[in-house]
C-alpha positions in Angstrom: 136.4 28.7 1.1 138.9 31.1 -0.2 139.4 34.7 1.9 139.0 37.7 -1.0 141.4 39.8 -1.9 141.0 42.9 -3.4 142.6 41.5 -6.5 140.0 38.8 -6.5 137.7 38.2 -9.4 133.7 38.9 -9.4 131.8 38.5 -12.7 127.8 38.8 -13.5 126.1 36.2 -14.4 127.0 36.8 -18.6 130.9 36.3 -17.6 131.7 39.7 -18.8 131.0 41.8 -16.7 133.9 42.2 -14.6 132.6 44.1 -10.9 134.7 47.1 -10.0 135.3 46.7 -6.2 137.3 48.4 -3.6 138.3 47.6 -0.4 137.6 49.0 2.9 139.9 47.7 5.9 143.7 48.2 6.3 144.5 45.7 9.0 144.7 42.8 7.3 146.4 41.5 4.4 147.3 38.4 2.4 150.8 38.4 0.6 150.2 42.2 1.7 146.8 42.5 -0.6 143.6 43.4 1.4 140.9 40.7 2.8 137.2 42.2 1.6 134.9 41.9 3.7 130.9 42.6 4.7 129.2 45.5 1.9 133.2 45.2 -0.6 131.3 43.6 -3.3 128.1 45.6 -2.8 126.7 48.7 -4.4 129.7 48.6 -7.0 130.3 49.0 -10.1 130.1 46.7 -13.1 132.2 47.0 -17.0 131.3 45.6 -19.6 128.6 43.0 -19.2 128.0 42.2 -23.1 124.3 41.7 -21.8 122.8 44.5 -24.6 119.4 45.2 -26.4 116.8 47.5 -26.7 114.4 46.3 -23.7 117.6 44.6 -22.3 119.7 46.0 -19.8 123.5 45.8 -18.6 124.1 44.6 -15.6 125.6 47.5 -14.1 125.5 48.1 -10.3 126.1 44.7 -7.7 122.8 44.5 -5.1 122.8 43.4 -1.6 125.0 40.1 -0.9 122.7 37.3 -1.0 125.9 34.2 0.3 128.9 34.1 1.0 129.9 35.7 3.6 132.7 34.0 6.8 130.0 32.9 9.9 133.4 32.4 11.8 135.4 35.3 10.5 135.3 39.2 11.5 137.9 42.0 10.6 136.8 44.8 12.5 133.1 43.7 13.3 132.7 43.4 9.7 132.7 39.4 8.1 134.9 38.3 5.9 134.2 37.5 2.2 134.6 34.5 1.0 135.2 33.0 -2.4 131.3 31.8 -2.8 129.7 35.3 -3.2 127.0 35.4 -4.9 124.5 37.8 -4.8 121.7 40.0 -7.7 122.9 43.2 -9.9 120.3 45.2 -11.3 120.6 44.1 -14.8 117.6 41.9 -17.1 115.6 40.0 -15.8 115.8 42.6 -12.5 115.6 39.4 -9.5 117.6 37.6 -11.6 121.5 37.7 -12.8 123.9 37.7 -10.4 127.5 38.2 -9.3 130.2 35.2 -8.2 133.2 35.0 -8.0 135.6 33.9 -10.6 139.2 33.6 -8.6 140.1 34.8 -4.5 142.2 36.5 -5.6 145.7 34.5 -3.5 145.7 30.3 -2.6 146.6 30.6 0.1 144.3 31.8 3.3 140.1 29.9 3.7 138.5 29.5 6.8 137.9 26.3 8.0 135.0 23.9 8.8 
């Protein structure tokens, strides 16, 4: 499982909605790109979700992460985000549509088992 960097790409389940995530720590970088930590993927905007219709709400915001925070590695007390991050969006149907990692943004550092 690779660490997520600020160059990582997270998308909604509709694959075209891109999550605009913001790193909150500057201490640890990989190839000069900041590593994402717990809550960085949460409450972020999603742009480009094609799930649009009369009674359908497109994905516009990420909700809480369900899985994908490291149980082993922390930076300044916050769990590192891994390429297994999955969470829900605010899209239709509620409580079903997830977001996930398409690309970790780096392929140098990963969590050991």
